N, C-alpha and C positions, 0 to 999 in steps of 0.2 A: 503493498499500500504505500504511495506518495502522497504527502500530504503539506498543506503550505497555511500557515497559521501567521495571519496578518493583525492588525490591531486592535487590542480587544480579544480576539479570538485565545480561547482556551478549552479542554476539555476535562469534567470532573472526574473527582474518584472512581476508580473503578478496578477490576481485574480483567485479563483476557480471555481468560477460562475460567467460568465459573461453576466447575465442578470439584469433586474429590477422589482422589486415586482413578480417573477416566470412569467415574459412575456418575450417574443421575440424568436426569432428559435436559439441564443444561450445558452439558460436556460438550463441548465442540472440538476437543483433540489437540489443542495449541499446549504444546511443554515449553516451549522457550520463546521468549520473544527478544527481538533484535529491535534497535533503532538505530540508524546511522542520519548524521548530521549533516546538510550542504548547503547551509546557507554563507552568506557572507564572513570573511575570514575575522572582519573587525566587529565581530558580535560582541556586545559586552552586558554578560546576564543582568548586573546594576542595571543598568541605562534600559536595555532592550527585555529584559524579562524572557518569559518562554521555558523556562527550565524546566526538566522532566523531576517532580518530588514524586520519590520513595516513601513508602509509608512501612511501617513494622507488620508483621504477621498477623494474622486475621485468624491464626492456627494457635492455639495454646502450646507450650512446647511441649513432644512425649505423646500429644492426644490428636487422633484424627479428628476430621470434620464429620461432625454427625449429617449434615444435610448438603444438597448441593446447592440448595438457595439460602445459604446463609448470609444475612444481610451485611454491609461493609459497616463496622463501628466508626463514627464521625469523631470519636475522640482518640483514635490510636495517632499518638505522635507522629511527626516525619522523623523519618531516618537521615534523609540525604536529597540535596536539590543538586540535579547533574544540568550543569549549563548544555546547551546546545552548541557546541564549539564547532567549526566549519571539521569536517573529519574525523569526528569523535562517532565512536561504534558503542554501544551500551547495551546489555545481555542483563535478562533477567527470568526468572519462573512467571511463566505466564497466570499461576493460580492464586490462589486465597495468601501463600505466601510472601505474595510480593504486589499489594495494592499498590496503584500509581495514578498521578493525574499531572497534566499538564499547566501550568501556570500562566496566566494572561500574557500575551505581547503588549508590552507597555510603550512602545515608542510608535509612533505613527507612519514613519518612513521603513518599518523593518518589516522582513517576512522570513519566518521562521520555517526552513524546510528540512523535513525529515523523510527518510523511507523506513518501515517497518517490515521486517519479514518472521513470521512464526515458523518455526519448526514443529510439525504435526506427529502424534502419534500416532502409529501406522494400524494399529488395532482399533481405533476410533473412525467409524464412518465419516466421510465428508459429509457435512452439516447441506441440507437443500439450498439454502441461501448463498453458500458458496459455489454452487455449481454454475460451469461456465455458461448454461444457458439464463440464469440471474445475473452474473457477477462479472465484470471484462478482469479474467483473471488468468494465472495460470499455476498451476502446482506442478512442482516439481519433485521426483524421488532422490531423496540424497542417501 
């Protein structure tokens, strides 16, 4: 997926795969999320914004998630803000272990460009919304 975030654009806190250990009706097979940043080399996170904010796990240590639809806690503290610097590659788990959001782009002339690639669990069928008839996509077996 290629995305452009302009002035004021953001993406609310979420996870890329709402399932537990490959189970549940919301499971979409995403295991690993990668984000590659492509905007101008002079991006300044303080002025331009647009950081990727990573939160602590929604899964208590040593305990499995009980349901596929566990809501994200609003009070989980942020762990890290990752500046969207040119040629930076970020990798993180796609499930409840790594909730994340994109903070708003703050400078009117700034454009935040990123390519996201998801690595899929081959045992999970590709969901209908990702089929070529519905989505302009290409799936590549790795």
